[in-house]
C-alpha positions, 0 to 999 in steps of 0.5 A, a space after each residue: 794306894 796312896 803314893 808313899 813317896 808323895 805322902 812324905 813329900 807333899 808337905 814339903 815347900 819347894 823353890 823351883 827356878 823360873 827359868 826351869 819352869 818355863 822349860 817345863 811349859 815349853 818343852 815338856 823337859 827336853 827341848 830339841 837343839 833347833 829351840 834351845 836359844 828360843 826357850 833358855 835364858 842366856 844365862 851360860 850356867 843354865 845351858 850348861 845343866 840342861 846340856 848335861 841332861 841331853 847325854 844318855 846314861 850308861 848303867 854306872 854312870 852317876 846322875 848329873 847334879 843338874 838332873 836333880 834340880 829339874 822340876 817334875 810334875 806328876 799327875 795323879 790320873 784324876 786331873 789333879 797335878 802336883 810339881 816337885 824336882 827330882 831332888 826331892 827323891 834323892 837318897 832313896 831308890 828310884 825307879 821309873 816304870 815306863 807304860 803306855 796305854 797299848 802296853 796292857 802287860 805294863 798296866 796290869 803289872 801297876 798293882 804289883 807296883 804299888 804293893 812293892 811301894 807299900 812295903 819300902 814306904 821311905 826307902 823307895 820311890 816308883 814314878 810311872 812314865 809315859 813318854 811323848 813319842 807313845 802319843 798317849 792323848 789325855 782323851 785316850 789316858 782317861 779312856 783307858 783308865 775308865 775301862 779299868 775302873 769299870 771292869 775291876 774298880 780300880 783306880 792307880 794309886 801312884 803318879 805318873 809323868 806325861 808327856 816325857 822326853 827327858 827321862 825317855 832320853 836319859 835311860 835308853 830303852 825301846 820296848 816296854 815294859 821298861 824300868 829304870 833304876 837309880 840306887 841311894 846313892 844316886 847311881 844309874 844302875 840300868 833298865 830292866 824288864 819289870 819282873 825284876 821289881 822284887 824285894 830280893 833285888 830292892 833288899 840287896 841294893 839297900 844293903 850294898 847299893 848292888 843287885 844281880 839283875 838283868 840289865 837290858 840293852 837297846 833291842 837291835 831287832 825291835 823292828 824285826 824280831 827274826 833279824 838276828 845275826 848268827 849269835 856266833 861267827 860262823 866264818 871258816 865253821 862247817 858245823 855248830 850245834 849249842 846252847 847259850 845263856 841269856 842274850 841282852 840285846 835281842 827280843 825272843 825269837 822263835 826257830 825257822 830254819 833258813 836256807 841261804 848259799 847252800 847252808 842251813 841256819 836254825 836259831 832261837 834266842 832268849 826263850 824259856 826253858 819250858 819253851 825249849 823242852 817243849 821244842 826238843 821233846 814234842 812227841 813226848 810232851 804234847 797234850 800233857 801239862 806240868 801237872 802231868 810230870 813226874 820227876 826223878 828226886 835228884 833233879 825235882 827241885 831244879 827243873 821245877 823251878 826252871 819250868 815256873 820260872 819262865 821269865 827269870 833270865 838265868 831260865 832263859 836260853 838261846 840256841 844256835 845251829 849252823 850246818 856248811 850243808 842243805 838239811 830239812 826241818 826234821 834234821 835241824 830239830 834232831 840236832 837242837 833235841 840232841 843239844 838240849 839233851 847234853 847241855 841240861 843232861 836230861 832224859 825225857 820220855 813219855 810213860 803209862 802206868 799206874 802211879 800215885 796222883 791227886 785229885 782235886 774236888 773243892 769243899 764249902 770253904 771254896 766260896 771264900 776265896 772266889 774272887 772279888 773281881 779286882 784287878 789281876 795280879 799274877 805272882 807265882 814265883 817263889 821267893 821273897 815275894 808273896 806267891 799271889 793269884 787276884 782274879 785269876 782262873 783256878 785252872 790257871 792256879 792249880 796248873 802252876 800248883 805242880 812246884 809244891 806237890 809231890 806227885 800229879 794233878 788231876 783236875 776238872 779242866 772245865 771250870 772256869 771259876 777265878 780266885 783270890 788266893 795268896 800262898 804264905 811265905 814259907 808255904 814251899 818249906 812247910 811238909 806236905 801234910 801242912 800244904 794239903 791242909 792250908 789248901 783244903 782250908 781254901 776249899 780246894 782238897 786234893 786226895 791222894 790216889 793211885 791210878 794208871 795215867 800217861 805222864 812225862 817222866 823227866 830224869 838225869 841222862 846217865 
């Protein structure tokens, strides 16, 4: 897919200052202070412009005027380079998507970025950015792109900035994927995870200049995931056991009992609801999938959303246990279980009885959704974006299908077929019969039966 931004501006003519071209050639946009005298002109005004760009920005800062004058060299992954100014994108929403050859999830999310760019050709400019600190050589980049082309027949349709230092400095981050946002008014909105790049947020920005996005910070535990201090000060405390929401300063950490000075700590940070559910009720859910869950009607929509939308920060939680005593792993887990049940007001039971279910089989239409082998795309989250599965195992599709069904699902786990299937935007609003009919037309037949089955029953705690 052709980058729509480049398509619009390619015919324009640009006058780039000679001093900035020299800066680009000599220093890749950003010059270390020790080299400034060698590469910059004696123009005080020019030096002031460049100095503005050395400062890391904070969300809410307006982009320096000198930023828009800076040159921007874009690479098309095929050896062709084009020169522009950042100002050529002014007035649009701008997303800088930071990536590296070592970041598989970064590369495999690019098709989604291309789709989003295609939907907003005049309002949005998405530019990929490979930082100089990645140490990605041309040979490494070419080898990576060749591998994706051979495996998926995929050529990246967006343009990238290579060996970047400028944007990496302006928009500080220490983990990727990371996307930097500038709204149409030239305000830096912050860096987010790539899952925030969706139609809902873009529509909000186009209307108001703002969006309710989780802005990520410099992660304090990037070098050591377990290096997370107590989320709440333990000074003077005898006992803390509480669940809190998303913490933007830390990458996810997993539960680990720590004994120190006769005290016990047990903490997990930024984990999905589904992970916490498993940790709290291992015996109840062990060996059973979401398609084996039965929900009390009053909470079915909320809990299904929490399970499926694991990447959403509103479904990401942290837990802290502190005991001024020495307790074992089992006791720590019991405290967490109690806190989980209380915080979410849930009761989780493992049962076995005769219940209504769907049994999956495949009809003559199934061949038409077998994958064409393109780059995998997984967009399972209901919302404004299409629910899309491309080059994804039918098992994964069926596992996530629980969100749209009114009963558990039984299917053959040995089927290794990969499929391409997109659910219509209003799929979740259709009647259950219409949903089943749509799936039938795609080759997936769900037959309702009643049979004895082991299942997880989730209900509201009384």
